[in-house]
N, CA, C and O atoms as a printed pandas DataFrame, in Angstrom:
     atom_number atom_name residue_name chain_id  residue_number  x_coord  y_coord  z_coord
0              1         N          UNK        A               1  -27.321  -47.609   10.828
1              2        CA          UNK        A               1  -27.486  -46.561    9.846
2              3         C          UNK        A               1  -27.203  -47.167    8.468
3              4         O          UNK        A               1  -26.315  -48.006    8.318
4              5         N          UNK        A               2  -27.946  -46.743    7.501
5              6        CA          UNK        A               2  -27.808  -47.254    6.142
6              7         C          UNK        A               2  -26.468  -46.780    5.561
7              8         O          UNK        A               2  -26.077  -45.636    5.790
8              9         N          UNK        A               3  -25.765  -47.631    4.823
9             10        CA          UNK        A               3  -24.452  -47.280    4.273
10            11         C          UNK        A               3  -24.477  -46.044    3.363
11            12         O          UNK        A               3  -23.543  -45.243    3.382
12            13         N          UNK        A               4  -25.528  -45.890    2.578
13            14        CA          UNK        A               4  -25.606  -44.722    1.687
14            15         C          UNK        A               4  -25.769  -43.437    2.490
15            16         O          UNK        A               4  -25.200  -42.400    2.150
16            17         N          UNK        A               5  -26.550  -43.522    3.555
17            18        CA          UNK        A               5  -26.767  -42.375    4.421
18            19         C          UNK        A               5  -25.473  -42.013    5.152
19            20         O          UNK        A               5  -25.158  -40.833    5.304
20            21         N          UNK        A               6  -24.728  -43.016    5.602
21            22        CA          UNK        A               6  -23.444  -42.775    6.278
22            23         C          UNK        A               6  -22.457  -42.101    5.321
23            24         O          UNK        A               6  -21.711  -41.203    5.710
24            25         N          UNK        A               7  -22.469  -42.548    4.070
25            26        CA          UNK        A               7  -21.579  -41.957    3.073
26            27         C          UNK        A               7  -21.921  -40.490    2.844
27            28         O          UNK        A               7  -21.023  -39.651    2.777
28            29         N          UNK        A               8  -23.194  -40.173    2.724
29            30        CA          UNK        A               8  -23.615  -38.782    2.523
30            31         C          UNK        A               8  -23.232  -37.896    3.704
31            32         O          UNK        A               8  -22.785  -36.764    3.516
32            33         N          UNK        A               9  -23.407  -38.411    4.923
33            34        CA          UNK        A               9  -23.043  -37.641    6.122
34            35         C          UNK        A               9  -21.536  -37.408    6.146
35            36         O          UNK        A               9  -21.084  -36.313    6.481
36            37         N          UNK        A              10  -20.755  -38.428    5.795
37            38        CA          UNK        A              10  -19.299  -38.287    5.772
38            39         C          UNK        A              10  -18.874  -37.266    4.721
39            40         O          UNK        A              10  -17.980  -36.455    4.963
40            41         N          UNK        A              11  -19.511  -37.309    3.564
41            42        CA          UNK        A              11  -19.188  -36.351    2.499
42            43         C          UNK        A              11  -19.521  -34.926    2.941
43            44         O          UNK        A              11  -18.757  -33.995    2.686
44            45         N          UNK        A              12  -20.673  -34.764    3.610
45            46        CA          UNK        A              12  -21.078  -33.432    4.077
46            47         C          UNK        A              12  -20.107  -32.914    5.134
47            48         O          UNK        A              12  -19.712  -31.748    5.097
48            49         N          UNK        A              13  -19.723  -33.770    6.072
49            50        CA          UNK        A              13  -18.772  -33.350    7.115
50            51         C          UNK        A              13  -17.425  -32.961    6.517
51            52         O          UNK        A              13  -16.819  -31.976    6.938
52            53         N          UNK        A              14  -16.955  -33.726    5.540
53            54        CA          UNK        A              14  -15.681  -33.423    4.893
54            55         C          UNK        A              14  -15.763  -32.080    4.171
55            56         O          UNK        A              14  -14.816  -31.295    4.213
56            57         N          UNK        A              15  -16.881  -31.814    3.514
57            58        CA          UNK        A              15  -17.055  -30.537    2.814
58            59         C          UNK        A              15  -17.071  -29.387    3.818
59            60         O          UNK        A              15  -16.498  -28.329    3.560
60            61         N          UNK        A              16  -17.726  -29.593    4.959
61            62        CA          UNK        A              16  -17.755  -28.550    5.986
62            63         C          UNK        A              16  -16.361  -28.287    6.550
63            64         O          UNK        A              16  -15.991  -27.136    6.783
64            65         N          UNK        A              17  -15.581  -29.360    6.771
65            66        CA          UNK        A              17  -14.209  -29.187    7.269
66            67         C          UNK        A              17  -13.351  -28.438    6.257
67            68         O          UNK        A              17  -12.562  -27.576    6.641
68            69         N          UNK        A              18  -13.493  -28.755    4.963
69            70        CA          UNK        A              18  -12.745  -28.036    3.938
70            71         C          UNK        A              18  -13.137  -26.562    3.884
71            72         O          UNK        A              18  -12.283  -25.694    3.703
72            73         N          UNK        A              19  -14.424  -26.284    4.042
73            74        CA          UNK        A              19  -14.898  -24.894    4.046
74            75         C          UNK        A              19  -14.328  -24.125    5.241
75            76         O          UNK        A              19  -13.894  -22.983    5.095
76            77         N          UNK        A              20  -14.328  -24.754    6.424
77            78        CA          UNK        A              20  -13.746  -24.092    7.609
78            79         C          UNK        A              20  -12.258  -23.853    7.420
79            80         O          UNK        A              20  -11.750  -22.794    7.788
80            81         N          UNK        A              21  -11.551  -24.826    6.850
81            82        CA          UNK        A              21  -10.117  -24.662    6.615
82            83         C          UNK        A              21   -9.855  -23.548    5.610
83            84         O          UNK        A              21   -8.917  -22.769    5.780
84            85         N          UNK        A              22  -10.671  -23.467    4.567
85            86        CA          UNK        A              22  -10.531  -22.405    3.565
86            87         C          UNK        A              22  -10.779  -21.033    4.193
87            88         O          UNK        A              22  -10.049  -20.081    3.917
88            89         N          UNK        A              23  -11.804  -20.934    5.034
89            90        CA          UNK        A              23  -12.099  -19.661    5.706
90            91         C          UNK        A              23  -10.982  -19.263    6.668
91            92         O          UNK        A              23  -10.624  -18.089    6.763
92            93         N          UNK        A              24  -10.434  -20.249    7.380
93            94        CA          UNK        A              24   -9.342  -19.965    8.311
94            95         C          UNK        A              24   -8.103  -19.483    7.551
95            96         O          UNK        A              24   -7.430  -18.551    7.993
96            97         N          UNK        A              25   -7.802  -20.107    6.421
97            98        CA          UNK        A              25   -6.647  -19.689    5.624
98            99         C          UNK        A              25   -6.859  -18.283    5.073
99           100         O          UNK        A              25   -5.924  -17.483    5.022
100          101         N          UNK        A              26   -8.091  -17.984    4.661
101          102        CA          UNK        A              26   -8.408  -16.649    4.163
102          103         C          UNK        A              26   -8.235  -15.603    5.268
103          104         O          UNK        A              26   -7.698  -14.522    5.027
104          105         N          UNK        A              27   -8.693  -15.932    6.481
105          106        CA          UNK        A              27   -8.559  -15.010    7.614
106          107         C          UNK        A              27   -7.087  -14.796    7.963
107          108         O          UNK        A              27   -6.684  -13.671    8.257
108          109         N          UNK        A              28   -6.281  -15.856    7.934
109          110        CA          UNK        A              28   -4.846  -15.717    8.212
110          111         C          UNK        A              28   -4.177  -14.832    7.170
111          112         O          UNK        A              28   -3.358  -13.977    7.506
112          113         N          UNK        A              29   -4.523  -15.037    5.916
113          114        CA          UNK        A              29   -3.939  -14.217    4.844
114          115         C          UNK        A              29   -4.342  -12.756    4.995
115          116         O          UNK        A              29   -3.530  -11.863    4.755
116          117         N          UNK        A              30   -5.584  -12.505    5.389
117          118        CA          UNK        A              30   -6.037  -11.121    5.584
118          119         C          UNK        A              30   -5.302  -10.472    6.749
119          120         O          UNK        A              30   -4.889   -9.316    6.655
120          121         N          UNK        A              31   -5.136  -11.203    7.844
121          122        CA          UNK        A              31   -4.388  -10.654    8.988
122          123         C          UNK        A              31   -2.935  -10.383    8.616
123          124         O          UNK        A              31   -2.368   -9.360    9.001
124          125         N          UNK        A              32   -2.340  -11.300    7.868
125          126        CA          UNK        A              32   -0.946  -11.120    7.437
126          127         C          UNK        A              32   -0.819   -9.884    6.548
127          128         O          UNK        A              32    0.139   -9.122    6.680
128          129         N          UNK        A              33   -1.776   -9.684    5.646
129          130        CA          UNK        A              33   -1.745   -8.522    4.753
130          131         C          UNK        A              33   -1.926   -7.229    5.538
131          132         O          UNK        A              33   -1.274   -6.230    5.237
132          133         N          UNK        A              34   -2.805   -7.234    6.541
133          134        CA          UNK        A              34   -3.008   -6.026    7.352
134          135         C          UNK        A              34   -1.759   -5.685    8.150
135          136         O          UNK        A              34   -1.392   -4.516    8.267
136          137         N          UNK        A              35   -1.097   -6.714    8.705
137          138        CA          UNK        A              35    0.152   -6.458    9.444
138          139         C          UNK        A              35    1.226   -5.896    8.521
139          140         O          UNK        A              35    1.948   -4.971    8.893
140          141         N          UNK        A              36    1.331   -6.451    7.325
141          142        CA          UNK        A              36    2.325   -5.968    6.369
142          143         C          UNK        A              36    2.027   -4.529    5.975
143          144         O          UNK        A              36    2.946   -3.723    5.830
144          145         N          UNK        A              37    0.753   -4.199    5.801
145          146        CA          UNK        A              37    0.376   -2.825    5.449
146          147         C          UNK        A              37    0.739   -1.867    6.575
147          148         O          UNK        A              37    1.245   -0.775    6.319
148          149         N          UNK        A              38    0.486   -2.266    7.822
149          150        CA          UNK        A              38    0.846   -1.403    8.964
150          151         C          UNK        A              38    2.351   -1.198    9.021
151          152         O          UNK        A              38    2.820   -0.093    9.291
152          153         N          UNK        A              39    3.110   -2.261    8.768
153          154        CA          UNK        A              39    4.570   -2.134    8.781
154          155         C          UNK        A              39    5.040   -1.187    7.695
155          156         O          UNK        A              39    5.940   -0.378    7.923
156          157         N          UNK        A              40    4.440   -1.280    6.508
157          158        CA          UNK        A              40    4.830   -0.384    5.419
158          159         C          UNK        A              40    4.491    1.061    5.764
159          160         O          UNK        A              40    5.241    1.974    5.418
160          161         N          UNK        A              41    3.360    1.276    6.446
161          162        CA          UNK        A              41    2.966    2.635    6.806
162          163         C          UNK        A              41    3.900    3.220    7.855
163          164         O          UNK        A              41    4.136    4.428    7.864
164          165         N          UNK        A              42    4.435    2.384    8.740
165          166        CA          UNK        A              42    5.299    2.871    9.813
166          167         C          UNK        A              42    6.728    3.118    9.337
167          168         O          UNK        A              42    7.388    4.041    9.813
168          169         N          UNK        A              43    7.203    2.312    8.416
169          170        CA          UNK        A              43    8.581    2.445    7.957
170          171         C          UNK        A              43    8.687    3.581    6.937
171          172         O          UNK        A              43    7.805    3.744    6.094
172          173         N          UNK        A              44    9.766    4.367    7.013
173          174        CA          UNK        A              44    9.941    5.423    6.013
174          175         C          UNK        A              44   10.247    4.813    4.646
175          176         O          UNK        A              44   10.799    3.717    4.542
176          177         N          UNK        A              45    9.885    5.528    3.636
177          178        CA          UNK        A              45   10.110    5.064    2.275
178          179         C          UNK        A              45   11.608    5.143    1.964
179          180         O          UNK        A              45   12.202    6.207    2.140
180          181         N          UNK        A              46   12.233    4.061    1.511
181          182        CA          UNK        A              46   13.672    4.082    1.266
182          183         C          UNK        A              46   14.069    4.825   -0.015
183          184         O          UNK        A              46   15.259    4.981   -0.286
184          185         N          UNK        A              47   13.109    5.277   -0.792
185          186        CA          UNK        A              47   13.408    5.943   -2.051
186          187         C          UNK        A              47   13.846    7.383   -1.769
187          188         O          UNK        A              47   13.136    8.136   -1.103
188          189         N          UNK        A              48   15.013    7.753   -2.277
189          190        CA          UNK        A              48   15.507    9.120   -2.130
190          191         C          UNK        A              48   15.459    9.764   -3.511
191          192         O          UNK        A              48   16.124    9.313   -4.444
192          193         N          UNK        A              49   14.675   10.808   -3.626
193          194        CA          UNK        A              49   14.531   11.473   -4.909
194          195         C          UNK        A              49   15.587   12.552   -5.066
195          196         O          UNK        A              49   15.917   13.230   -4.093
196          197         N          UNK        A              50   16.127   12.730   -6.272
197          198        CA          UNK        A              50   17.111   13.789   -6.484
198          199         C          UNK        A              50   16.419   15.153   -6.416
199          200         O          UNK        A              50   15.220   15.252   -6.677
200          201         N          UNK        A              51   17.169   16.205   -6.066
201          202        CA          UNK        A              51   16.559   17.537   -6.032
202          203         C          UNK        A              51   16.158   17.972   -7.435
203          204         O          UNK        A              51   16.861   17.707   -8.411
204          205         N          UNK        A              52   15.030   18.634   -7.514
205          206        CA          UNK        A              52   14.511   19.097   -8.799
206          207         C          UNK        A              52   14.891   20.563   -8.963
207          208         O          UNK        A              52   14.593   21.374   -8.086
208          209         N          UNK        A              53   15.543   20.922  -10.067
209          210        CA          UNK        A              53   15.960   22.310  -10.264
210          211         C          UNK        A              53   14.757   23.256  -10.313
211          212         O          UNK        A              53   13.673   22.881  -10.758
212          213         N          UNK        A              54   14.973   24.499   -9.843
213          214        CA          UNK        A              54   13.920   25.496   -9.842
214          215         C          UNK        A              54   13.759   26.158  -11.202
215          216         O          UNK        A              54   12.682   26.657  -11.527
216          217         N          UNK        A              55   14.815   26.165  -11.990
217          218        CA          UNK        A              55   14.787   26.883  -13.262
218          219         C          UNK        A              55   15.124   25.942  -14.413
219          220         O          UNK        A              55   15.655   24.853  -14.195
220          221         N          UNK        A              56   14.818   26.360  -15.630
221          222        CA          UNK        A              56   15.008   25.534  -16.817
222          223         C          UNK        A              56   16.479   25.199  -17.043
223          224         O          UNK        A              56   16.800   24.105  -17.509
224          225         N          UNK        A              57   17.376   26.130  -16.718
225          226        CA          UNK        A              57   18.797   25.885  -16.969
226          227         C          UNK        A              57   19.432   24.949  -15.939
227          228         O          UNK        A              57   20.635   24.696  -16.005
228          229         N          UNK        A              58   18.648   24.429  -14.988
229          230        CA          UNK        A              58   19.153   23.463  -14.028
230          231         C          UNK        A              58   19.672   24.078  -12.748
231          232         O          UNK        A              58   20.215   23.357  -11.910
232          233         N          UNK        A              59   19.531   25.370  -12.562
233          234        CA          UNK        A              59   20.003   26.009  -11.336
234          235         C          UNK        A              59   18.908   25.977  -10.280
235          236         O          UNK        A              59   17.732   25.748  -10.562
236          237         N          UNK        A              60   19.348   26.216   -9.066
237          238        CA          UNK        A              60   18.427   26.221   -7.945
238          239         C          UNK        A              60   18.238   27.635   -7.437
239          240         O          UNK        A              60   19.111   28.485   -7.610
240          241         N          UNK        A              61   17.112   27.887   -6.816
241          242        CA          UNK        A              61   16.815   29.197   -6.262
242          243         C          UNK        A              61   17.787   29.477   -5.117
243          244         O          UNK        A              61   18.083   28.599   -4.306
244          245         N          UNK        A              62   18.271   30.708   -5.068
245          246        CA          UNK        A              62   19.218   31.086   -4.022
246          247         C          UNK        A              62   18.514   31.356   -2.698
247          248         O          UNK        A              62   17.320   31.090   -2.562
248          249         N          UNK        A              63   19.243   31.879   -1.733
249          250        CA          UNK        A              63   18.713   32.166   -0.409
250          251         C          UNK        A              63   17.686   33.280   -0.415
251          252         O          UNK        A              63   16.764   33.278    0.401
252          253         N          UNK        A              64   17.834   34.245   -1.338
253          254        CA          UNK        A              64   16.878   35.360   -1.379
254          255         C          UNK        A              64   15.630   34.907   -2.122
255          256         O          UNK        A              64   15.712   34.329   -3.206
256          257         N          UNK        A              65   14.496   35.172   -1.534
257          258        CA          UNK        A              65   13.254   34.780   -2.171
258          259         C          UNK        A              65   12.388   35.968   -2.515
259          260         O          UNK        A              65   11.273   35.815   -3.015
260          261         N          UNK        A              66   12.918   37.187   -2.237
261          262        CA          UNK        A              66   12.153   38.398   -2.547
262          263         C          UNK        A              66   12.491   38.882   -3.958
263          264         O          UNK        A              66   13.541   38.560   -4.515
264          265         N          UNK        A              67   11.581   39.653   -4.507
265          266        CA          UNK        A              67   11.809   40.256   -5.809
266          267         C          UNK        A              67   12.733   41.444   -5.607
267          268         O          UNK        A              67   12.505   42.239   -4.696
268          269         N          UNK        A              68   13.776   41.592   -6.430
269          270        CA          UNK        A              68   14.688   42.728   -6.234
270          271         C          UNK        A              68   13.952   44.053   -6.400
271          272         O          UNK        A              68   12.967   44.148   -7.132
272          273         N          UNK        A              69   14.460   45.088   -5.693
273          274        CA          UNK        A              69   13.807   46.403   -5.711
274          275         C          UNK        A              69   13.869   47.029   -7.105
275          276         O          UNK        A              69   12.903   47.658   -7.536
276          277         N          UNK        A              70   14.973   46.871   -7.807
277          278        CA          UNK        A              70   15.095   47.421   -9.159
278          279         C          UNK        A              70   14.673   46.343  -10.146
279          280         O          UNK        A              70   15.490   45.616  -10.712
280          281         N          UNK        A              71   13.444   46.278  -10.314
281          282        CA          UNK        A              71   12.852   45.228  -11.111
282          283         C          UNK        A              71   12.410   45.809  -12.451
283          284         O          UNK        A              71   11.741   46.841  -12.495
284          285         N          UNK        A              72   12.785   45.148  -13.538
285          286        CA          UNK        A              72   12.461   45.663  -14.877
286          287         C          UNK        A              72   11.025   45.285  -15.207
287          288         O          UNK        A              72   10.743   44.162  -15.628
288          289         N          UNK        A              73   10.143   46.217  -15.014
289          290        CA          UNK        A              73    8.741   45.934  -15.273
290          291         C          UNK        A              73    8.329   46.482  -16.629
291          292         O          UNK        A              73    9.102   47.201  -17.263
292          293         N          UNK        A              74    7.140   46.162  -17.081
293          294        CA          UNK        A              74    6.656   46.603  -18.367
294          295         C          UNK        A              74    6.290   48.080  -18.337
295          296         O          UNK        A              74    6.365   48.739  -19.374
296          297         N          UNK        A              75    5.899   48.623  -17.193
297          298        CA          UNK        A              75    5.462   50.003  -17.099
298          299         C          UNK        A              75    6.599   50.993  -16.940
299          300         O          UNK        A              75    6.332   52.187  -17.078
300          301         N          UNK        A              76    7.804   50.629  -16.671
301          302        CA          UNK        A              76    8.890   51.569  -16.409
302          303         C          UNK        A              76    9.558   52.010  -17.675
303          304         O          UNK        A              76   10.496   52.805  -17.634
């Protein structure tokens, strides 16, 4: 085989091996990212939010959620 032809074949094979290695690394990274995403979806979020007040003055709504019977309306 001619030396120039052998060199070209070697260069082509090396490029193909680098391409396969790059694709394999990309596939590994994608699998790793998918596993990490699944783990994040399964684990509860560690962030605990403080309770948000129901009213402007910072108080919370009591146990009763009904409107009182003696309600000061505009029509009364």
